C-alpha positions in Angstrom: -7.5 -22.2 -52.9 -11.1 -22.2 -51.8 -12.2 -19.4 -49.5 -13.3 -20.4 -46.0 -17.0 -20.9 -45.7 -19.0 -18.1 -44.2 -19.8 -18.6 -40.5 -16.6 -20.5 -39.6 -13.9 -19.0 -37.4 -10.3 -19.9 -37.0 -9.3 -21.7 -33.8 -8.5 -19.5 -30.8 -4.9 -18.2 -31.0 -2.6 -19.9 -28.5 0.0 -17.1 -28.7 3.6 -18.0 -27.8 3.5 -19.9 -24.5 7.2 -20.7 -24.6 8.2 -17.0 -24.6 5.9 -16.3 -21.7 7.5 -19.1 -19.7 11.0 -17.8 -20.5 10.0 -14.3 -19.3 8.8 -15.8 -16.0 12.1 -17.7 -15.7 14.1 -14.5 -16.3 12.1 -12.7 -13.6 12.8 -15.4 -11.1 16.5 -15.4 -11.9 16.6 -11.6 -11.6 14.9 -11.7 -8.2 17.2 -14.4 -6.9 20.2 -12.5 -8.3 19.0 -9.4 -6.6 19.0 -11.2 -3.3 22.7 -12.3 -3.7 23.6 -8.8 -5.0 22.2 -7.1 -2.0 23.7 -9.7 0.4 20.2 -10.4 1.9 19.3 -14.1 1.6 16.7 -14.3 4.3 13.6 -12.2 5.1 13.9 -9.5 7.7 12.3 -10.9 10.9 10.0 -9.0 13.1 10.3 -8.6 16.9 8.2 -11.7 17.6 10.7 -13.9 15.7 14.0 -12.0 16.4 13.2 -11.1 20.0 13.4 -7.7 21.7 11.5 -5.3 23.8 8.1 -3.7 23.2 6.9 -0.5 24.9 3.4 0.9 25.0 3.3 4.6 25.8 0.1 6.5 26.7 -0.1 10.2 25.8 -1.1 12.7 28.6 -2.2 16.3 28.2 0.2 18.9 29.4 -1.0 21.7 31.7 -2.7 24.5 29.8 -3.1 22.4 26.6 -6.2 20.3 27.1 -6.6 19.5 23.4 -3.0 18.6 22.6 -3.8 14.9 22.0 -4.6 14.9 18.3 -3.5 13.0 15.2 -0.9 15.6 14.2 0.8 15.7 17.6 0.8 11.9 17.9 2.5 11.5 14.5 5.0 14.1 15.3 5.8 12.5 18.6 6.2 9.1 16.9 8.6 10.6 14.4 10.8 12.1 17.1 10.8 8.8 19.0 11.8 7.0 15.9 14.7 9.3 15.2 15.7 8.9 18.8 15.7 5.1 19.0 17.5 4.9 15.6 20.1 7.2 17.1 20.8 4.4 19.6 22.1 2.3 16.6 18.8 0.5 16.1 18.1 0.0 12.4 15.0 -2.2 12.7 13.0 -0.4 15.4 9.3 0.1 14.9 7.5 3.2 16.2 3.8 3.5 15.3 0.7 5.1 16.7 -2.1 2.9 18.0 -5.6 4.3 18.5 -5.9 7.9 19.4 -3.5 8.2 22.4 -1.0 5.3 22.3 2.4 4.8 20.7 4.0 1.3 20.3 7.8 1.2 20.2 9.3 -2.2 19.3 13.1 -2.5 19.6 14.7 -5.7 18.4 17.2 -7.8 20.4 20.7 -6.4 20.8 19.7 -2.9 22.1 20.1 -1.7 25.6 16.5 -1.9 26.7 17.1 0.3 29.8 18.7 3.1 27.7 15.9 2.8 25.2 13.3 3.0 27.9 14.8 6.3 29.2 15.1 7.8 25.7 11.7 7.1 24.1 9.6 9.2 26.4 11.9 12.0 27.4 11.7 15.6 26.1 13.9 16.3 23.0 16.5 19.1 23.3 16.0 21.9 20.9 18.2 25.0 20.8 19.5 27.9 18.7 23.3 28.1 18.8 25.6 30.6 17.0 28.0 29.1 14.4 31.6 29.7 15.2 33.0 27.8 12.2 31.9 25.1 9.8 33.4 22.9 7.0 32.6 19.7 5.1 31.5 16.8 7.2 34.6 14.6 6.7 37.6 14.3 9.0 40.0 17.2 8.8 43.7 16.4 8.5 45.9 17.7 11.4 48.0 20.7 10.4 51.7 20.3 10.0 54.1 22.9 11.5 55.2 25.4 8.9 57.2 28.6 9.6 55.6 30.3 6.6 52.0 29.5 7.6 49.7 32.5 7.3 48.1 34.1 10.3 45.0 32.9 12.1 42.9 35.4 10.3 43.3 33.7 6.9 41.0 31.2 5.4 42.5 27.7 4.8 42.2 26.0 1.6 40.0 23.3 3.1 37.6 25.7 4.6 34.2 25.6 2.9 31.1 27.7 3.5 28.0 26.1 4.8 26.0 24.3 2.3 22.8 25.6 4.0 21.6 28.6 2.0 18.6 29.4 4.2 18.2 32.9 5.6 16.3 34.3 8.5 14.3 37.5 7.9 11.9 39.5 10.1 8.4 38.4 9.3 7.9 37.7 5.6 9.9 40.8 4.5 13.2 40.2 2.7 15.9 42.3 4.2 18.5 44.0 2.0 22.1 42.9 2.2 25.5 44.3 1.1 27.3 43.0 -1.9 26.2 39.3 -2.3 28.4 36.3 -3.0 27.3 33.3 -5.0 25.6 32.0 -1.9 23.6 35.3 -1.5 25.4 36.4 1.7 27.5 39.5 2.5 31.2 38.9 2.7 33.9 41.2 4.1 37.0 42.1 2.0 39.2 40.1 4.3 37.4 36.8 3.4 37.2 37.3 -0.4 40.6 36.0 -1.1 42.4 32.9 0.2 46.0 33.6 1.5 48.5 33.4 -1.2 51.5 31.0 -1.1 54.7 32.4 0.5 58.2 31.3 -0.1 59.8 29.1 2.5 63.5 29.1 3.5 64.1 26.4 0.9 62.9 28.7 -1.9 59.7 26.6 -2.6 56.3 28.0 -2.1 54.2 26.7 0.7 50.5 26.3 0.5 48.2 26.9 3.4 47.3 23.8 5.5 44.2 21.9 4.3 42.2 22.4 7.5 39.6 25.0 8.7 41.0 28.0 10.5 38.6 29.9 12.8 37.6 33.3 11.4 38.8 36.4 13.2 37.1 36.8 16.6 36.2 33.1 17.0 37.1 31.9 20.4 37.5 28.1 20.1 39.4 26.3 22.8 42.2 24.2 21.5 40.6 21.0 22.8 37.4 21.8 21.0 39.2 22.6 17.8 41.0 19.3 18.0 37.7 17.5 18.6 36.2 19.4 15.6 39.1 18.4 13.3 38.7 14.7 14.3 34.9 14.7 13.8 33.7 12.6 10.8 30.1 13.0 9.9 30.1 10.7 6.9 28.5 7.6 8.6 25.3 7.2 10.6 27.2 5.6 13.5 29.6 8.6 13.8 26.7 11.1 13.5 24.8 9.2 16.2 27.8 9.3 18.5 28.4 13.0 17.9 24.7 13.8 18.5 24.5 11.8 21.7 27.6 13.6 23.0 26.3 17.0 22.0 22.9 16.4 23.5 24.5 15.6 26.8 26.5 18.8 26.9 25.4 21.7 29.0 23.5 24.5 27.1 26.1 27.0 28.4 29.0 25.1 26.8 30.1 25.1 23.1 29.7 21.9 21.1 30.8 20.3 17.9 27.9 18.8 15.8 27.0 17.3 12.5 24.3 18.2 10.1 21.6 15.6 9.8 22.7 14.4 6.4 26.4 14.5 7.3 27.3 17.1 4.7 28.6 19.7 7.2 30.1 19.8 10.6 30.0 22.8 13.0 31.5 24.3 16.1 28.6 26.0 17.8 28.6 28.4 20.7 26.3 28.2 23.8 22.6 28.1 23.4 21.2 31.6 22.7 17.5 30.7 22.5 15.9 27.5 23.9 13.5 25.4 21.9 10.8 26.1 24.6 11.0 29.8 23.6 9.4 28.9 20.2 5.6 29.2 20.5 4.9 27.8 17.0 6.2 27.3 13.5 4.5 26.4 10.2 5.3 25.9 6.5 3.8 28.5 4.2 4.0 29.0 0.4 5.0 32.6 -0.3 3.4 33.7 -3.6 3.7 37.4 -3.0 7.5 37.7 -2.5 8.2 34.7 -4.8 10.3 32.9 -2.2 8.5 29.6 -2.6 8.1 27.5 0.6 9.1 29.3 3.8 8.9 28.6 7.5 7.3 31.1 9.8 8.4 31.1 13.4 6.7 32.8 16.4 8.4 33.2 19.8 7.1 33.8 23.3 7.5 37.3 24.6 10.7 36.3 26.4 11.9 34.2 23.5 11.4 37.2 21.1 13.7 39.4 23.2 16.4 36.6 23.3 16.1 36.1 19.5 16.4 39.8 18.8 19.6 40.1 20.9 21.2 37.0 19.3 20.4 38.0 15.7 21.6 41.5 16.4 25.0 40.1 17.4 25.2 37.6 14.6 24.3 40.2 11.9 27.4 42.2 12.8 29.7 39.3 12.0 31.0 37.9 8.7 30.1 34.5 7.4 29.8 31.8 8.7 29.5 33.5 12.0 26.4 35.3 11.0 24.6 31.9 11.1 23.0 30.1 13.9 22.5 26.3 14.1 19.1 24.9 14.9 20.1 21.9 17.0 17.7 19.0 17.7 18.9 16.1 19.9 22.5 17.1 19.1 22.2 17.3 15.3 22.0 20.5 13.2 18.7 20.5 11.2 19.3 23.9 9.7 21.8 26.8 9.9 20.3 29.9 8.4 22.2 33.2 8.1 21.1 36.6 9.5 21.3 40.0 7.8 20.1 42.2 10.7 18.5 42.1 14.1 15.1 40.5 14.1 12.7 42.0 16.6 9.0 41.6 17.2 8.8 38.0 18.2 8.4 36.6 14.6 10.8 35.4 11.9 10.8 33.8 8.5 13.3 31.2 7.3 13.6 31.0 3.5 15.9 29.5 0.9 15.2 26.7 -1.5 12.7 24.7 0.6 10.4 22.0 -0.8 7.0 21.6 0.7 8.2 18.5 2.6 11.4 20.0 3.9 9.6 23.2 5.0 6.9 21.1 6.8 9.6 18.9 8.5 11.5 22.0 9.7 8.3 23.6 11.0 7.4 20.4 12.9 10.9 20.2 14.4 10.7 23.9 15.5 7.2 23.5 16.9 7.6 20.1 18.4 11.3 19.6 18.9 10.3 19.0 22.5 7.7 16.3 22.4 4.3 17.9 22.0 2.9 15.6 24.6 4.0 13.9 27.7 4.0 10.1 27.9 4.0 7.4 30.5 4.9 3.8 29.8 1.8 1.7 30.3 3.4 -1.6 29.4 6.8 -3.1 28.7 7.1 -6.6 27.3 10.2 -8.6 26.5 9.7 -11.0 23.6 12.3 -13.8 23.4 13.3 -15.3 20.1 12.7 -18.7 21.7 9.0 -18.0 22.2 8.7 -16.6 18.7 10.7 -19.5 17.3 8.3 -22.1 18.9 5.3 -20.3 17.5 6.9 -20.1 14.1 7.8 -23.8 14.3 4.2 -24.7 15.1 3.0 -22.5 12.2 5.4 -24.1 9.7 4.2 -27.5 10.8 0.6 -26.5 10.2 1.5 -25.1 6.8 3.4 -28.2 5.9 0.4 -30.4 6.9 -1.9 -28.2 4.8 0.4 -28.3 1.8 0.8 -32.1 2.1 -3.0 -32.5 2.1 -3.3 -30.3 -0.9 -0.6 -32.4 -2.7 -2.3 -35.7 -1.8 -5.6 -34.4 -3.1 -4.1 -33.1 -6.4 -2.3 -36.4 -7.1 -5.2 -38.6 -6.2 -7.8 -36.6 -8.1 -5.9 -34.9 -11.0 -3.0 -37.4 -11.4 -0.8 -35.9 -14.2 -2.3 -32.5 -13.9 -0.9 -32.4 -10.3 2.5 -31.8 -11.9 1.3 -28.6 -13.3 -0.2 -27.5 -10.0 3.0 -28.4 -8.0 5.2 -26.6 -10.5 2.9 -23.5 -10.2 3.0 -23.7 -6.4 6.8 -23.9 -6.6 7.0 -20.8 -8.8 4.7 -18.9 -6.5 6.8 -19.9 -3.5 10.0 -18.7 -5.1 8.5 -15.3 -6.1 6.9 -14.9 -2.7 10.2 -15.6 -0.8 12.4 -13.5 -3.0 10.1 -10.5 -3.0 9.7 -10.7 0.8 13.4 -10.8 1.2 14.0 -7.8 -1.0 11.2 -5.8 0.6 13.1 -6.0 3.9 15.9 -3.5 3.1 13.7 -1.7 0.5 10.7 -0.6 2.6 11.4 -2.2 6.0 9.0 -5.1 5.6 9.5 -7.5 8.5 8.2 -11.1 8.5 6.3 -11.7 11.7 4.0 -14.5 12.8 0.8 -13.0 11.3 2.7 -12.5 8.0 3.6 -16.2 8.1 0.0 -17.0 8.7 -1.0 -15.0 5.7 1.5 -16.9 3.5 0.0 -20.2 4.7 -3.5 -19.1 3.9 -2.3 -18.1 0.4 -1.6 -21.8 -0.3 -5.3 -22.5 -0.4 -6.0 -19.5 -2.5 -3.4 -20.4 -5.1 -4.5 -24.1 -5.2 -8.1 -23.0 -5.7 -7.2 -21.1 -8.9 -5.6 -24.2 -10.4 -8.6 -26.3 -9.5 -11.0 -23.8 -11.2 -9.0 -23.9 -14.4 -8.6 -27.8 -14.4 -12.3 -28.2 -13.9 -13.1 -25.9 -16.8 -10.8 -28.0 -19.1 -12.4 -31.3 -17.9 -15.9 -29.9 -18.5 -14.9 -29.1 -22.1 -13.6 -32.7 -22.5 -16.9 -34.1 -21.1 -18.6 -32.1 -23.8 -16.7 -34.2 -26.4 -13.9 -31.8 -27.3 -10.2 -32.8 -27.6 -7.6 -31.4 -25.2 -6.2 -28.5 -27.3 -9.5 -26.8 -27.9 -10.6 -27.6 -24.4 -7.6 -25.8 -22.9 -8.3 -22.7 -25.0 -12.1 -22.7 -24.6 -12.0 -23.4 -20.8 -9.5 -20.5 -20.2 -11.9 -17.5 -20.6 -14.5 -19.1 -18.2 -11.8 -20.0 -15.7 -10.1 -16.6 -16.0 -13.2 -14.7 -15.0 -13.8 -16.8 -12.0 -10.2 -16.6 -10.8 -10.1 -12.8 -11.2 -13.4 -12.3 -9.3 -12.2 -14.6 -6.5 -8.7 -13.0 -6.2 -10.2 -9.5 -6.3 -12.4 -10.3 -3.3 -9.4 -11.7 -1.4 -7.3 -8.6 -2.3 -10.0 -6.2 -1.4 -10.4 -7.9 2.0 -6.6 -7.7 2.5 -6.5 -4.0 1.5 -9.3 -3.0 3.9 -7.7 -5.0 6.7 -4.4 -3.3 6.1 -6.0 0.2 6.1 -8.1 -0.1 9.3 -5.6 -2.1 11.5 -2.3 -1.3 13.1 0.7 -3.4 14.3 1.2 -7.0 13.5 -2.2 -7.5 11.9 -1.0 -5.3 9.0 1.7 -7.9 8.4 -1.0 -10.5 7.8 -2.9 -8.2 5.5 0.2 -7.2 3.5 1.3 -10.8 3.0 -2.2 -11.9 2.0 -2.5 -9.1 -0.5 1.0 -9.8 -2.0 0.3 -13.5 -2.4 -3.1 -12.8 -4.0 -1.5 -10.6 -6.6 1.2 -13.2 -7.2 -1.5 -15.9 -7.7 -2.9 -13.9 -10.6 0.6 -13.5 -12.1 1.4 -17.2 -11.8 -1.9 -18.4 -13.2 -1.8 -16.1 -16.2 1.9 -16.2 -17.0 2.9 -19.7 -15.9 0.0 -22.2 -15.4 -1.9 -21.2 -18.6 1.1 -21.2 -21.0 2.3 -24.5 -19.4 -1.1 -26.2 -20.0 -1.0 -24.9 -23.6 2.4 -26.6 -24.2 1.4 -29.9 -22.4 -1.8 -30.1 -24.5 0.5 -30.7 -27.5 2.1 -33.7 -25.8 0.8 -37.1 -26.6 0.6 -38.2 -23.0 -2.0 -35.5 -22.3 -3.6 -35.0 -25.7 -4.4 -38.8 -26.1 -6.0 -38.8 -22.6 -3.7 -41.3 -20.9 -5.3 -42.9 -17.9 -2.8 -41.2 -15.6 -3.0 -37.8 -17.3 -6.1 -36.8 -15.3 -7.8 -36.1 -18.7 -9.0 -39.5 -19.7 -12.3 -39.0 -21.6 -13.6 -42.4 -20.5 -13.0 -41.6 -16.8 -14.6 -38.2 -17.2 -17.7 -39.6 -19.0 -17.1 -37.7 -22.2 -19.9 -37.5 -24.8 -19.3 -38.5 -28.4 -17.3 -35.9 -30.4 -19.4 -32.8 -31.2 -20.6 -32.4 -34.8 -21.5 -29.0 -36.0 -24.0 -28.1 -38.7 -22.5 -26.6 -41.7 -22.3 -22.8 -41.4 -22.9 -22.8 -37.6 -20.3 -20.8 -35.7 -19.1 -22.0 -32.3 -19.8 -19.8 -29.3 -17.9 -19.4 -26.1 -19.8 -18.3 -23.0 -18.1 -17.0 -19.9 -19.6 -17.9 -16.5 
């Protein structure tokens, strides 16, 4: 077999276009399957399409704090407001800062607007309450009468120690404790062993009832004990209801409360230290004592005295009564233990914090009450009918634009229009499924500006097809057949498409970064569809053209293929000189 002559190159590799198309099909099936698996078949709608109420709150400086309006305080206030409106049972509320001194609260339809209006700007309730008893956050079975039941000083089988292993220490010094348990806390001899089984009159042993029994000295009214046994903290709805009830209880009365994550439930005594007695708190990494991330608290002069008295009383008690619950809006955010009285107006909370959890607790302690006062500047009710009318008009405009694009493609590109329409269909399926899945995943809501961004993307996607088709037709005009034209035209078209899409994506990214509110929805959708345009062109349009170039209808230049050499004014077939190598230039 003769060796190939020097200077000649093999035709450009066309890869495996069929495999690429199968991968795209598998991705589409997977996304559609994910929609059905999650039970979410339509995109999450924003307030302008679903209807609801929008509040605009303006921040005001508090007396004695002229520089309180800053980025940190605004973000903290927005976080507190978001927790508060979500506590009303709202799962699609939007709370975001706007400018330097405004917060926008959007609450979808189905929420009591009057109640939300009263909640968003009021001061949060923060307090330190002593722990009387605690157990797992599930509902506790009612005890059954048993003559052999052990006394009230025993510890029931279902009683569990608090899962919160944080400890409060004076300053940053770690105080010594007596003999530690596996949780690092001192335990008296009376609590080391669970009561043993005792024989009943029938001769069979009887086990203690599976419900928490208050430790010795705990003064829990029967009605409160019954409420504690019935409390179930395993669902958001039940935690929200318990938090609302606890927040509306007088500071001088005991309460039952859930931990934020629902893992524990508590009976808490009256408020010992108010949240207003905390002058500041911050997260600090302790490299000297090796405790990792800790939270340092500072109290006012009056708060320091109260805290010293409370911790002195708690330190003399056995677990879990040597703990106090830090309660924010009726929920326990932390329940650290105390080893001894903490005087001096400062304290440190340590115990397995991450940087984020330490910063969150520091913010809650510092700004459990809103760091700023707010007044409602504007309240707007958006009806679904108004948003529906605007959406209807936008969809009509999009349909008209899409129809004009289709007419142009069919009239000018004929058979190639099938490739463009198939690519637009794939892009539409990917866009719809991803938007639907992003709703429950990251809270993406499809609002009117986002719909506008999707409509604008039709033109961007169609432009990419046109660039590639024109490169192929240019190669045919130069006298090449279709298969070489498809491969030679791709590098030139690819560069143009990438540059164009990069500019569009950059514009969307800048718009998303510098704007707030609904304009971000437009920017996000524009950026998403621009990325999908690159995916569709590279992994669907190009492989599909490679396959169609092997079909006689297109390769022979049928008059309705859109690639007829005569209609394109093709030159005679190119003839190369022997030894000359073809070159491919990119625009």
